[in-house]
All heavy atoms as TSV, in Angstrom:
chain	resi	resn	atom	element	x	y	z
A	1	MET	N	N	0.848	-1.176	0.000
A	1	MET	CA	C	0.000	0.000	0.000
A	1	MET	C	C	0.893	1.240	0.000
A	1	MET	O	O	1.833	1.337	0.768
A	1	MET	CB	C	-0.907	-0.015	1.226
A	1	MET	CG	C	-1.923	1.087	1.204
A	1	MET	SD	S	-3.087	1.054	2.575
A	1	MET	CE	C	-3.992	-0.407	2.224
A	2	THR	N	N	0.581	2.182	-0.861
A	2	THR	CA	C	1.333	3.422	-0.968
A	2	THR	C	C	0.500	4.566	-0.400
A	2	THR	O	O	-0.666	4.712	-0.737
A	2	THR	CB	C	1.670	3.724	-2.442
A	2	THR	OG1	O	2.360	2.610	-2.985
A	2	THR	CG2	C	2.532	4.954	-2.566
A	3	ALA	N	N	1.095	5.367	0.472
A	3	ALA	CA	C	0.392	6.496	1.082
A	3	ALA	C	C	1.115	7.789	0.737
A	3	ALA	O	O	2.340	7.847	0.746
A	3	ALA	CB	C	0.317	6.327	2.589
A	4	ILE	N	N	0.337	8.825	0.398
A	4	ILE	CA	C	0.894	10.156	0.169
A	4	ILE	C	C	0.049	11.168	0.931
A	4	ILE	O	O	-1.099	10.899	1.277
A	4	ILE	CB	C	0.957	10.529	-1.328
A	4	ILE	CG1	C	-0.435	10.520	-1.959
A	4	ILE	CG2	C	1.888	9.616	-2.084
A	4	ILE	CD1	C	-0.444	11.069	-3.371
A	5	VAL	N	N	0.620	12.318	1.191
A	5	VAL	CA	C	-0.082	13.394	1.881
A	5	VAL	C	C	-0.439	14.461	0.865
A	5	VAL	O	O	0.388	14.863	0.045
A	5	VAL	CB	C	0.788	13.976	3.013
A	5	VAL	CG1	C	0.088	15.130	3.689
A	5	VAL	CG2	C	1.128	12.890	4.019
A	6	LEU	N	N	-1.685	14.891	0.893
A	6	LEU	CA	C	-2.194	15.891	-0.032
A	6	LEU	C	C	-2.652	17.116	0.733
A	6	LEU	O	O	-3.224	16.998	1.815
A	6	LEU	CB	C	-3.407	15.346	-0.798
A	6	LEU	CG	C	-3.285	14.002	-1.476
A	6	LEU	CD1	C	-4.640	13.555	-1.968
A	6	LEU	CD2	C	-2.299	14.087	-2.612
A	7	ARG	N	N	-2.421	18.281	0.172
A	7	ARG	CA	C	-3.005	19.513	0.708
A	7	ARG	C	C	-4.112	19.889	-0.271
A	7	ARG	O	O	-3.859	20.190	-1.428
A	7	ARG	CB	C	-1.984	20.623	0.819
A	7	ARG	CG	C	-2.616	21.926	1.309
A	7	ARG	CD	C	-1.600	22.906	1.787
A	7	ARG	NE	N	-1.166	22.433	3.108
A	7	ARG	CZ	C	-0.082	22.889	3.723
A	7	ARG	NH1	N	0.667	23.794	3.151
A	7	ARG	NH2	N	0.245	22.423	4.906
A	8	ILE	N	N	-5.342	19.831	0.203
A	8	ILE	CA	C	-6.513	20.086	-0.621
A	8	ILE	C	C	-7.010	21.497	-0.354
A	8	ILE	O	O	-7.236	21.862	0.796
A	8	ILE	CB	C	-7.654	19.082	-0.286
A	8	ILE	CG1	C	-7.187	17.643	-0.394
A	8	ILE	CG2	C	-8.883	19.352	-1.120
A	8	ILE	CD1	C	-6.980	17.144	-1.769
A	9	ARG	N	N	-7.172	22.290	-1.424
A	9	ARG	CA	C	-7.803	23.609	-1.278
A	9	ARG	C	C	-9.230	23.464	-1.785
A	9	ARG	O	O	-9.460	23.087	-2.923
A	9	ARG	CB	C	-7.083	24.688	-2.066
A	9	ARG	CG	C	-7.733	26.065	-1.885
A	9	ARG	CD	C	-7.001	27.152	-2.625
A	9	ARG	NE	N	-5.630	27.272	-2.173
A	9	ARG	CZ	C	-5.217	28.034	-1.152
A	9	ARG	NH1	N	-6.097	28.735	-0.480
A	9	ARG	NH2	N	-3.953	28.095	-0.822
A	10	LEU	N	N	-10.173	23.753	-0.902
A	10	LEU	CA	C	-11.586	23.630	-1.236
A	10	LEU	C	C	-12.075	24.887	-1.942
A	10	LEU	O	O	-11.433	25.938	-1.885
A	10	LEU	CB	C	-12.397	23.377	0.038
A	10	LEU	CG	C	-11.967	22.147	0.847
A	10	LEU	CD1	C	-12.726	22.092	2.154
A	10	LEU	CD2	C	-12.168	20.890	0.039
A	11	ILE	N	N	-13.208	24.782	-2.600
A	11	ILE	CA	C	-13.777	25.925	-3.310
A	11	ILE	C	C	-14.045	27.080	-2.351
A	11	ILE	O	O	-13.917	28.242	-2.712
A	11	ILE	CB	C	-15.061	25.501	-4.052
A	11	ILE	CG1	C	-14.691	24.579	-5.208
A	11	ILE	CG2	C	-15.852	26.696	-4.559
A	11	ILE	CD1	C	-15.850	23.999	-5.954
A	12	SER	N	N	-14.349	26.776	-1.101
A	12	SER	CA	C	-14.610	27.817	-0.101
A	12	SER	C	C	-13.351	28.590	0.284
A	12	SER	O	O	-13.434	29.604	0.954
A	12	SER	CB	C	-15.221	27.192	1.152
A	12	SER	OG	O	-14.285	26.318	1.766
A	13	GLY	N	N	-12.166	28.090	-0.135
A	13	GLY	CA	C	-10.906	28.751	0.187
A	13	GLY	C	C	-10.155	28.097	1.339
A	13	GLY	O	O	-8.992	28.402	1.571
A	14	GLU	N	N	-10.812	27.217	2.067
A	14	GLU	CA	C	-10.159	26.526	3.182
A	14	GLU	C	C	-9.207	25.458	2.661
A	14	GLU	O	O	-9.383	24.932	1.570
A	14	GLU	CB	C	-11.215	25.888	4.075
A	14	GLU	CG	C	-12.144	26.879	4.720
A	14	GLU	CD	C	-13.235	26.204	5.517
A	14	GLU	OE1	O	-13.085	25.020	5.838
A	14	GLU	OE2	O	-14.233	26.866	5.795
A	15	MET	N	N	-8.186	25.156	3.459
A	15	MET	CA	C	-7.234	24.107	3.100
A	15	MET	C	C	-7.346	22.968	4.111
A	15	MET	O	O	-7.637	23.190	5.284
A	15	MET	CB	C	-5.803	24.644	3.072
A	15	MET	CG	C	-5.560	25.556	1.908
A	15	MET	SD	S	-3.833	25.943	1.651
A	15	MET	CE	C	-3.334	26.552	3.217
A	16	LEU	N	N	-7.071	21.765	3.622
A	16	LEU	CA	C	-7.178	20.578	4.441
A	16	LEU	C	C	-6.038	19.640	4.067
A	16	LEU	O	O	-5.824	19.376	2.884
A	16	LEU	CB	C	-8.533	19.906	4.174
A	16	LEU	CG	C	-8.898	18.667	4.944
A	16	LEU	CD1	C	-9.040	18.990	6.428
A	16	LEU	CD2	C	-10.200	18.107	4.412
A	17	ASP	N	N	-5.276	19.171	5.045
A	17	ASP	CA	C	-4.202	18.211	4.805
A	17	ASP	C	C	-4.735	16.819	5.106
A	17	ASP	O	O	-5.244	16.574	6.202
A	17	ASP	CB	C	-2.992	18.501	5.688
A	17	ASP	CG	C	-2.327	19.816	5.348
A	17	ASP	OD1	O	-2.496	20.282	4.213
A	17	ASP	OD2	O	-1.636	20.374	6.214
A	18	VAL	N	N	-4.624	15.921	4.130
A	18	VAL	CA	C	-5.152	14.565	4.274
A	18	VAL	C	C	-4.121	13.557	3.805
A	18	VAL	O	O	-3.204	13.882	3.050
A	18	VAL	CB	C	-6.467	14.369	3.484
A	18	VAL	CG1	C	-7.557	15.268	4.016
A	18	VAL	CG2	C	-6.262	14.579	1.998
A	19	LYS	N	N	-4.295	12.317	4.264
A	19	LYS	CA	C	-3.444	11.220	3.809
A	19	LYS	C	C	-4.281	10.323	2.907
A	19	LYS	O	O	-5.402	9.944	3.266
A	19	LYS	CB	C	-2.916	10.422	4.994
A	19	LYS	CG	C	-1.957	9.303	4.587
A	19	LYS	CD	C	-1.321	8.647	5.780
A	19	LYS	CE	C	-2.314	7.699	6.396
A	19	LYS	NZ	N	-1.755	6.806	7.402
A	20	TYR	N	N	-3.737	10.006	1.728
A	20	TYR	CA	C	-4.423	9.136	0.788
A	20	TYR	C	C	-3.639	7.836	0.679
A	20	TYR	O	O	-2.447	7.846	0.382
A	20	TYR	CB	C	-4.532	9.807	-0.591
A	20	TYR	CG	C	-5.123	8.903	-1.641
A	20	TYR	CD1	C	-6.462	8.548	-1.608
A	20	TYR	CD2	C	-4.335	8.385	-2.652
A	20	TYR	CE1	C	-6.999	7.709	-2.553
A	20	TYR	CE2	C	-4.868	7.537	-3.607
A	20	TYR	CZ	C	-6.204	7.210	-3.548
A	20	TYR	OH	O	-6.730	6.367	-4.477
A	21	ASP	N	N	-4.307	6.720	0.945
A	21	ASP	CA	C	-3.696	5.395	0.841
A	21	ASP	C	C	-4.168	4.747	-0.441
A	21	ASP	O	O	-5.368	4.554	-0.637
A	21	ASP	CB	C	-4.088	4.510	2.031
A	21	ASP	CG	C	-3.521	5.015	3.334
A	21	ASP	OD1	O	-2.356	5.429	3.338
A	21	ASP	OD2	O	-4.248	4.999	4.337
A	22	HIS	N	N	-3.219	4.422	-1.311
A	22	HIS	CA	C	-3.545	3.733	-2.561
A	22	HIS	C	C	-3.415	2.237	-2.312
A	22	HIS	O	O	-2.406	1.780	-1.787
A	22	HIS	CB	C	-2.595	4.197	-3.668
A	22	HIS	CG	C	-2.997	3.769	-5.033
A	22	HIS	ND1	N	-4.189	4.130	-5.592
A	22	HIS	CD2	C	-2.355	3.026	-5.958
A	22	HIS	CE1	C	-4.262	3.622	-6.805
A	22	HIS	NE2	N	-3.160	2.947	-7.051
A	23	SER	N	N	-4.429	1.480	-2.684
A	23	SER	CA	C	-4.473	0.057	-2.342
A	23	SER	C	C	-3.388	-0.772	-3.015
A	23	SER	O	O	-2.922	-1.754	-2.472
A	23	SER	CB	C	-5.848	-0.520	-2.671
A	23	SER	OG	O	-6.114	-0.346	-4.037
A	24	ALA	N	N	-2.972	-0.400	-4.203
A	24	ALA	CA	C	-1.948	-1.176	-4.912
A	24	ALA	C	C	-0.559	-0.634	-4.573
A	24	ALA	O	O	-0.396	0.537	-4.262
A	24	ALA	CB	C	-2.173	-1.104	-6.408
A	25	SER	N	N	0.427	-1.491	-4.625
A	25	SER	CA	C	1.808	-1.041	-4.451
A	25	SER	C	C	2.226	-0.356	-5.740
A	25	SER	O	O	2.357	-0.992	-6.774
A	25	SER	CB	C	2.733	-2.222	-4.168
A	25	SER	OG	O	2.401	-2.807	-2.934
A	26	ALA	N	N	2.404	0.946	-5.670
A	26	ALA	CA	C	2.729	1.721	-6.860
A	26	ALA	C	C	3.722	2.809	-6.494
A	26	ALA	O	O	3.849	3.189	-5.329
A	26	ALA	CB	C	1.465	2.345	-7.441
A	27	ALA	N	N	4.418	3.309	-7.504
A	27	ALA	CA	C	5.337	4.419	-7.289
A	27	ALA	C	C	4.530	5.675	-6.952
A	27	ALA	O	O	3.346	5.786	-7.288
A	27	ALA	CB	C	6.168	4.648	-8.543
A	28	GLU	N	N	5.172	6.613	-6.292
A	28	GLU	CA	C	4.482	7.835	-5.881
A	28	GLU	C	C	3.891	8.571	-7.079
A	28	GLU	O	O	2.790	9.104	-7.012
A	28	GLU	CB	C	5.443	8.750	-5.120
A	28	GLU	CG	C	4.767	9.953	-4.515
A	28	GLU	CD	C	5.699	10.750	-3.626
A	28	GLU	OE1	O	6.329	10.158	-2.749
A	28	GLU	OE2	O	5.779	11.971	-3.844
A	29	GLY	N	N	4.600	8.583	-8.193
A	29	GLY	CA	C	4.105	9.248	-9.397
A	29	GLY	C	C	2.824	8.623	-9.920
A	29	GLY	O	O	1.929	9.325	-10.396
A	30	GLU	N	N	2.709	7.313	-9.828
A	30	GLU	CA	C	1.495	6.627	-10.268
A	30	GLU	C	C	0.318	6.949	-9.354
A	30	GLU	O	O	-0.819	7.066	-9.810
A	30	GLU	CB	C	1.723	5.125	-10.322
A	30	GLU	CG	C	2.709	4.694	-11.390
A	30	GLU	CD	C	3.029	3.215	-11.327
A	30	GLU	OE1	O	2.386	2.492	-10.542
A	30	GLU	OE2	O	3.916	2.794	-12.069
A	31	VAL	N	N	0.589	7.091	-8.072
A	31	VAL	CA	C	-0.468	7.447	-7.119
A	31	VAL	C	C	-0.955	8.872	-7.402
A	31	VAL	O	O	-2.167	9.133	-7.391
A	31	VAL	CB	C	0.020	7.306	-5.662
A	31	VAL	CG1	C	-1.047	7.762	-4.683
A	31	VAL	CG2	C	0.431	5.873	-5.379
A	32	VAL	N	N	-0.040	9.783	-7.674
A	32	VAL	CA	C	-0.409	11.156	-8.016
A	32	VAL	C	C	-1.273	11.160	-9.270
A	32	VAL	O	O	-2.292	11.851	-9.336
A	32	VAL	CB	C	0.854	12.036	-8.194
A	32	VAL	CG1	C	0.501	13.378	-8.802
A	32	VAL	CG2	C	1.561	12.211	-6.861
A	33	ASP	N	N	-0.890	10.385	-10.287
A	33	ASP	CA	C	-1.688	10.286	-11.513
A	33	ASP	C	C	-3.088	9.764	-11.215
A	33	ASP	O	O	-4.071	10.232	-11.792
A	33	ASP	CB	C	-0.999	9.384	-12.536
A	33	ASP	CG	C	0.254	10.010	-13.121
A	33	ASP	OD1	O	0.416	11.243	-13.012
A	33	ASP	OD2	O	1.074	9.249	-13.682
A	34	HIS	N	N	-3.194	8.790	-10.302
A	34	HIS	CA	C	-4.500	8.239	-9.934
A	34	HIS	C	C	-5.368	9.297	-9.241
A	34	HIS	O	O	-6.561	9.419	-9.524
A	34	HIS	CB	C	-4.331	7.018	-9.028
A	34	HIS	CG	C	-5.620	6.471	-8.526
A	34	HIS	ND1	N	-6.474	5.751	-9.323
A	34	HIS	CD2	C	-6.213	6.560	-7.317
A	34	HIS	CE1	C	-7.543	5.420	-8.623
A	34	HIS	NE2	N	-7.404	5.891	-7.399
A	35	VAL	N	N	-4.767	10.081	-8.346
A	35	VAL	CA	C	-5.503	11.137	-7.643
A	35	VAL	C	C	-6.014	12.167	-8.644
A	35	VAL	O	O	-7.188	12.561	-8.609
A	35	VAL	CB	C	-4.615	11.809	-6.568
A	35	VAL	CG1	C	-5.255	13.080	-6.037
A	35	VAL	CG2	C	-4.337	10.839	-5.439
A	36	VAL	N	N	-5.157	12.605	-9.556
A	36	VAL	CA	C	-5.554	13.604	-10.551
A	36	VAL	C	C	-6.658	13.054	-11.452
A	36	VAL	O	O	-7.637	13.745	-11.740
A	36	VAL	CB	C	-4.333	14.061	-11.371
A	36	VAL	CG1	C	-4.755	14.916	-12.547
A	36	VAL	CG2	C	-3.357	14.815	-10.483
A	37	ALA	N	N	-6.522	11.804	-11.886
A	37	ALA	CA	C	-7.545	11.197	-12.742
A	37	ALA	C	C	-8.884	11.087	-12.014
A	37	ALA	O	O	-9.940	11.316	-12.606
A	37	ALA	CB	C	-7.090	9.825	-13.215
A	38	THR	N	N	-8.856	10.760	-10.731
A	38	THR	CA	C	-10.093	10.649	-9.953
A	38	THR	C	C	-10.764	12.006	-9.794
A	38	THR	O	O	-11.974	12.138	-9.972
A	38	THR	CB	C	-9.808	10.034	-8.570
A	38	THR	OG1	O	-9.231	8.744	-8.754
A	38	THR	CG2	C	-11.071	9.919	-7.741
A	39	LEU	N	N	-9.982	13.037	-9.488
A	39	LEU	CA	C	-10.556	14.365	-9.279
A	39	LEU	C	C	-10.945	15.049	-10.587
A	39	LEU	O	O	-11.711	16.008	-10.576
A	39	LEU	CB	C	-9.589	15.235	-8.476
A	39	LEU	CG	C	-9.373	14.783	-7.036
A	39	LEU	CD1	C	-8.340	15.667	-6.359
A	39	LEU	CD2	C	-10.669	14.776	-6.256
A	40	ARG	N	N	-10.438	14.562	-11.706
A	40	ARG	CA	C	-10.801	15.122	-13.005
A	40	ARG	C	C	-12.244	14.751	-13.362
A	40	ARG	O	O	-12.935	15.485	-14.046
A	40	ARG	CB	C	-9.835	14.602	-14.071
A	40	ARG	CG	C	-10.053	15.159	-15.433
A	40	ARG	CD	C	-9.009	14.705	-16.404
A	40	ARG	NE	N	-8.699	13.296	-16.223
A	40	ARG	CZ	C	-7.524	12.753	-16.490
A	40	ARG	NH1	N	-6.538	13.491	-16.949
A	40	ARG	NH2	N	-7.304	11.466	-16.310
A	41	ASP	N	N	-12.707	13.608	-12.876
A	41	ASP	CA	C	-14.064	13.145	-13.130
A	41	ASP	C	C	-15.037	13.927	-12.246
A	41	ASP	O	O	-14.838	14.011	-11.034
A	41	ASP	CB	C	-14.146	11.649	-12.829
A	41	ASP	CG	C	-15.488	11.041	-13.138
A	41	ASP	OD1	O	-16.276	11.682	-13.862
A	41	ASP	OD2	O	-15.742	9.931	-12.664
A	42	PRO	N	N	-16.097	14.512	-12.812
A	42	PRO	CA	C	-17.046	15.302	-12.004
A	42	PRO	C	C	-17.678	14.513	-10.859
A	42	PRO	O	O	-18.077	15.092	-9.856
A	42	PRO	CB	C	-18.114	15.731	-13.008
A	42	PRO	CG	C	-17.468	15.637	-14.337
A	42	PRO	CD	C	-16.443	14.545	-14.234
A	43	SER	N	N	-17.777	13.207	-10.991
A	43	SER	CA	C	-18.361	12.402	-9.910
A	43	SER	C	C	-17.292	11.646	-9.125
A	43	SER	O	O	-17.597	10.706	-8.399
A	43	SER	CB	C	-19.378	11.410	-10.482
A	43	SER	OG	O	-18.729	10.521	-11.373
A	44	GLY	N	N	-16.042	12.074	-9.230
A	44	GLY	CA	C	-14.936	11.397	-8.552
A	44	GLY	C	C	-14.935	11.623	-7.047
A	44	GLY	O	O	-15.285	12.692	-6.564
A	45	VAL	N	N	-14.535	10.581	-6.320
A	45	VAL	CA	C	-14.462	10.641	-4.855
A	45	VAL	C	C	-13.164	9.986	-4.403
A	45	VAL	O	O	-12.830	8.891	-4.827
A	45	VAL	CB	C	-15.640	9.888	-4.203
A	45	VAL	CG1	C	-15.514	9.914	-2.691
A	45	VAL	CG2	C	-16.963	10.462	-4.634
A	46	LEU	N	N	-12.408	10.679	-3.538
A	46	LEU	CA	C	-11.216	10.103	-2.908
A	46	LEU	C	C	-11.531	9.790	-1.460
A	46	LEU	O	O	-12.071	10.638	-0.744
A	46	LEU	CB	C	-10.050	11.093	-2.936
A	46	LEU	CG	C	-9.306	11.298	-4.232
A	46	LEU	CD1	C	-8.228	12.349	-4.034
A	46	LEU	CD2	C	-8.707	10.015	-4.722
A	47	ARG	N	N	-11.183	8.602	-1.034
A	47	ARG	CA	C	-11.332	8.234	0.378
A	47	ARG	C	C	-9.993	8.491	1.058
A	47	ARG	O	O	-9.001	7.864	0.715
A	47	ARG	CB	C	-11.751	6.779	0.500
A	47	ARG	CG	C	-13.161	6.547	0.035
A	47	ARG	CD	C	-13.514	5.082	0.030
A	47	ARG	NE	N	-14.868	4.878	-0.418
A	47	ARG	CZ	C	-15.219	4.744	-1.696
A	47	ARG	NH1	N	-14.298	4.809	-2.637
A	47	ARG	NH2	N	-16.473	4.561	-2.040
A	48	CYS	N	N	-9.982	9.432	1.984
A	48	CYS	CA	C	-8.748	9.870	2.646
A	48	CYS	C	C	-8.929	9.801	4.155
A	48	CYS	O	O	-10.005	9.512	4.659
A	48	CYS	CB	C	-8.429	11.308	2.245
A	48	CYS	SG	S	-8.258	11.573	0.486
A	49	SER	N	N	-7.845	10.095	4.861
A	49	SER	CA	C	-7.933	10.177	6.318
A	49	SER	C	C	-7.274	11.457	6.796
A	49	SER	O	O	-6.342	11.972	6.178
A	49	SER	CB	C	-7.281	8.958	6.974
A	49	SER	OG	O	-5.917	8.896	6.663
A	50	HIS	N	N	-7.789	11.971	7.887
A	50	HIS	CA	C	-7.254	13.155	8.553
A	50	HIS	C	C	-7.161	12.788	10.024
A	50	HIS	O	O	-8.165	12.770	10.733
A	50	HIS	CB	C	-8.171	14.351	8.331
A	50	HIS	CG	C	-7.680	15.607	8.973
A	50	HIS	ND1	N	-6.627	16.315	8.481
A	50	HIS	CD2	C	-8.108	16.264	10.077
A	50	HIS	CE1	C	-6.415	17.374	9.253
A	50	HIS	NE2	N	-7.300	17.356	10.223
A	51	GLY	N	N	-5.954	12.424	10.449
A	51	GLY	CA	C	-5.802	11.894	11.797
A	51	GLY	C	C	-6.497	10.550	11.882
A	51	GLY	O	O	-6.252	9.662	11.088
A	52	GLU	N	N	-7.429	10.401	12.795
A	52	GLU	CA	C	-8.191	9.159	12.946
A	52	GLU	C	C	-9.513	9.176	12.185
A	52	GLU	O	O	-10.249	8.207	12.204
A	52	GLU	CB	C	-8.458	8.898	14.438
A	52	GLU	CG	C	-7.208	8.649	15.248
A	52	GLU	CD	C	-6.496	7.379	14.811
A	52	GLU	OE1	O	-7.155	6.365	14.553
A	52	GLU	OE2	O	-5.254	7.429	14.716
A	53	ARG	N	N	-9.814	10.284	11.513
A	53	ARG	CA	C	-11.091	10.412	10.810
A	53	ARG	C	C	-10.962	10.006	9.355
A	53	ARG	O	O	-9.981	10.332	8.690
A	53	ARG	CB	C	-11.587	11.856	10.866
A	53	ARG	CG	C	-11.907	12.303	12.247
A	53	ARG	CD	C	-12.414	13.699	12.237
A	53	ARG	NE	N	-12.766	14.092	13.587
A	53	ARG	CZ	C	-13.329	15.236	13.880
A	53	ARG	NH1	N	-13.597	16.096	12.938
A	53	ARG	NH2	N	-13.622	15.509	15.124
A	54	LEU	N	N	-11.961	9.320	8.857
A	54	LEU	CA	C	-12.032	8.976	7.448
A	54	LEU	C	C	-12.856	10.042	6.735
A	54	LEU	O	O	-13.883	10.487	7.242
A	54	LEU	CB	C	-12.666	7.609	7.256
A	54	LEU	CG	C	-11.897	6.450	7.877
A	54	LEU	CD1	C	-12.675	5.150	7.702
A	54	LEU	CD2	C	-10.526	6.322	7.265
A	55	LEU	N	N	-12.389	10.455	5.547
A	55	LEU	CA	C	-13.066	11.504	4.789
A	55	LEU	C	C	-13.335	11.039	3.373
A	55	LEU	O	O	-12.576	10.254	2.811
A	55	LEU	CB	C	-12.186	12.758	4.696
A	55	LEU	CG	C	-11.770	13.437	5.981
A	55	LEU	CD1	C	-10.766	14.533	5.670
A	55	LEU	CD2	C	-12.977	14.021	6.661
A	56	ALA	N	N	-14.385	11.566	2.784
A	56	ALA	CA	C	-14.641	11.399	1.356
A	56	ALA	C	C	-14.516	12.785	0.738
A	56	ALA	O	O	-15.263	13.698	1.082
A	56	ALA	CB	C	-16.022	10.828	1.117
A	57	ILE	N	N	-13.534	12.958	-0.137
A	57	ILE	CA	C	-13.304	14.230	-0.815
A	57	ILE	C	C	-13.959	14.135	-2.188
A	57	ILE	O	O	-13.560	13.315	-3.020
A	57	ILE	CB	C	-11.796	14.523	-0.975
A	57	ILE	CG1	C	-11.081	14.467	0.373
A	57	ILE	CG2	C	-11.569	15.835	-1.691
A	57	ILE	CD1	C	-11.401	15.589	1.309
A	58	TYR	N	N	-14.973	14.966	-2.431
A	58	TYR	CA	C	-15.679	14.973	-3.708
A	58	TYR	C	C	-15.017	15.976	-4.645
A	58	TYR	O	O	-14.705	17.103	-4.241
A	58	TYR	CB	C	-17.150	15.339	-3.516
A	58	TYR	CG	C	-17.918	14.276	-2.775
A	58	TYR	CD1	C	-18.014	14.298	-1.393
A	58	TYR	CD2	C	-18.527	13.248	-3.468
A	58	TYR	CE1	C	-18.708	13.315	-0.710
A	58	TYR	CE2	C	-19.224	12.252	-2.790
A	58	TYR	CZ	C	-19.306	12.301	-1.417
A	58	TYR	OH	O	-19.982	11.324	-0.748
A	59	SER	N	N	-14.826	15.587	-5.885
A	59	SER	CA	C	-14.095	16.427	-6.835
A	59	SER	C	C	-14.772	17.775	-7.053
A	59	SER	O	O	-14.094	18.770	-7.280
A	59	SER	CB	C	-13.921	15.699	-8.160
A	59	SER	OG	O	-15.167	15.398	-8.742
A	60	ARG	N	N	-16.071	17.832	-6.969
A	60	ARG	CA	C	-16.767	19.094	-7.238
A	60	ARG	C	C	-16.500	20.152	-6.175
A	60	ARG	O	O	-16.756	21.329	-6.387
A	60	ARG	CB	C	-18.264	18.855	-7.394
A	60	ARG	CG	C	-18.940	18.341	-6.155
A	60	ARG	CD	C	-20.437	18.140	-6.391
A	60	ARG	NE	N	-21.065	17.592	-5.222
A	60	ARG	CZ	C	-21.360	16.304	-5.066
A	60	ARG	NH1	N	-21.080	15.459	-6.017
A	60	ARG	NH2	N	-21.936	15.888	-3.958
A	61	GLY	N	N	-15.960	19.778	-5.024
A	61	GLY	CA	C	-15.663	20.738	-3.971
A	61	GLY	C	C	-14.203	21.130	-3.886
A	61	GLY	O	O	-13.813	21.947	-3.061
A	62	VAL	N	N	-13.362	20.570	-4.786
A	62	VAL	CA	C	-11.918	20.813	-4.738
A	62	VAL	C	C	-11.524	21.822	-5.809
A	62	VAL	O	O	-11.907	21.690	-6.968
A	62	VAL	CB	C	-11.144	19.491	-4.962
A	62	VAL	CG1	C	-9.648	19.741	-5.046
A	62	VAL	CG2	C	-11.463	18.506	-3.863
A	63	SER	N	N	-10.758	22.837	-5.418
A	63	SER	CA	C	-10.266	23.797	-6.406
A	63	SER	C	C	-8.803	23.561	-6.736
A	63	SER	O	O	-8.358	23.905	-7.822
A	63	SER	CB	C	-10.479	25.235	-5.927
A	63	SER	OG	O	-9.704	25.494	-4.779
A	64	ALA	N	N	-8.029	22.952	-5.825
A	64	ALA	CA	C	-6.605	22.688	-6.088
A	64	ALA	C	C	-6.107	21.580	-5.163
A	64	ALA	O	O	-6.630	21.379	-4.075
A	64	ALA	CB	C	-5.774	23.948	-5.862
A	65	VAL	N	N	-5.076	20.875	-5.647
A	65	VAL	CA	C	-4.413	19.844	-4.860
A	65	VAL	C	C	-2.916	20.106	-4.925
A	65	VAL	O	O	-2.369	20.338	-5.995
A	65	VAL	CB	C	-4.702	18.422	-5.410
A	65	VAL	CG1	C	-3.971	17.385	-4.598
A	65	VAL	CG2	C	-6.181	18.151	-5.422
A	66	GLU	N	N	-2.259	20.087	-3.767
A	66	GLU	CA	C	-0.816	20.325	-3.706
A	66	GLU	C	C	-0.131	19.028	-3.287
A	66	GLU	O	O	-0.519	18.390	-2.317
A	66	GLU	CB	C	-0.528	21.416	-2.686
A	66	GLU	CG	C	0.935	21.715	-2.514
A	66	GLU	CD	C	1.158	22.776	-1.460
A	66	GLU	OE1	O	0.329	23.683	-1.332
A	66	GLU	OE2	O	2.177	22.669	-0.751
A	67	PHE	N	N	0.863	18.655	-4.075
A	67	PHE	CA	C	1.706	17.496	-3.769
A	67	PHE	C	C	3.079	18.048	-3.418
A	67	PHE	O	O	3.744	18.633	-4.261
A	67	PHE	CB	C	1.827	16.572	-4.986
A	67	PHE	CG	C	0.513	16.119	-5.521
A	67	PHE	CD1	C	-0.122	16.789	-6.552
A	67	PHE	CD2	C	-0.090	14.998	-4.988
A	67	PHE	CE1	C	-1.323	16.358	-7.050
A	67	PHE	CE2	C	-1.310	14.553	-5.487
A	67	PHE	CZ	C	-1.926	15.240	-6.514
A	68	SER	N	N	3.480	17.886	-2.183
A	68	SER	CA	C	4.753	18.428	-1.744
A	68	SER	C	C	5.721	17.302	-1.440
A	68	SER	O	O	5.355	16.307	-0.814
A	68	SER	CB	C	4.535	19.269	-0.495
A	68	SER	OG	O	5.771	19.711	0.012
A	69	PRO	N	N	6.984	17.444	-1.870
A	69	PRO	CA	C	7.955	16.403	-1.558
A	69	PRO	C	C	8.174	16.235	-0.058
A	69	PRO	O	O	8.493	15.152	0.410
A	69	PRO	CB	C	9.219	16.862	-2.258
A	69	PRO	CG	C	9.025	18.275	-2.587
A	69	PRO	CD	C	7.547	18.531	-2.612
A	70	ARG	N	N	7.984	17.300	0.713
A	70	ARG	CA	C	8.161	17.204	2.158
A	70	ARG	C	C	6.889	16.769	2.849
A	70	ARG	O	O	6.909	16.403	4.011
A	70	ARG	CB	C	8.581	18.572	2.716
A	70	ARG	CG	C	10.033	18.870	2.391
A	70	ARG	CD	C	10.400	20.220	2.901
A	70	ARG	NE	N	10.471	21.074	1.719
A	70	ARG	CZ	C	10.054	22.313	1.657
A	70	ARG	NH1	N	9.564	22.898	2.686
A	70	ARG	NH2	N	10.151	23.001	0.553
A	71	GLY	N	N	5.772	16.820	2.157
A	71	GLY	CA	C	4.505	16.427	2.747
A	71	GLY	C	C	3.886	17.556	3.560
A	71	GLY	O	O	4.549	18.509	3.935
A	72	ALA	N	N	2.634	17.449	3.789
A	72	ALA	CA	C	1.920	18.427	4.582
A	72	ALA	C	C	1.995	18.050	6.058
A	72	ALA	O	O	2.364	16.939	6.405
A	72	ALA	CB	C	0.468	18.488	4.124
A	73	VAL	N	N	1.652	18.964	6.905
A	73	VAL	CA	C	1.662	18.733	8.336
A	73	VAL	C	C	0.306	18.221	8.750
A	73	VAL	O	O	-0.705	18.854	8.516
A	73	VAL	CB	C	2.006	20.027	9.107
A	73	VAL	CG1	C	1.968	19.786	10.597
A	73	VAL	CG2	C	3.343	20.549	8.683
A	74	LEU	N	N	0.258	17.024	9.339
A	74	LEU	CA	C	-1.020	16.467	9.789
A	74	LEU	C	C	-1.187	16.621	11.273
A	74	LEU	O	O	-0.402	16.427	12.068
A	74	LEU	CB	C	-1.129	14.985	9.409
A	74	LEU	CG	C	-1.234	14.721	7.931
A	74	LEU	CD1	C	-1.348	13.236	7.659
A	74	LEU	CD2	C	-2.466	15.406	7.360
């Protein structure tokens, strides 16, 4: 399982740092491609976590996604 940290900017202007776990063992670049492809679809949903909470991020509410080599602060 490959996990990356995303900084999501919502349409409202708020930012949220989440961890996304990709079920397949893949390189980080492939996981980023999967996230972008999912959010490109108007009905796309990412299942992420923020601390101990599970979240569903809907593509229609996201205005930007930041992938940082150092990762976001959770």
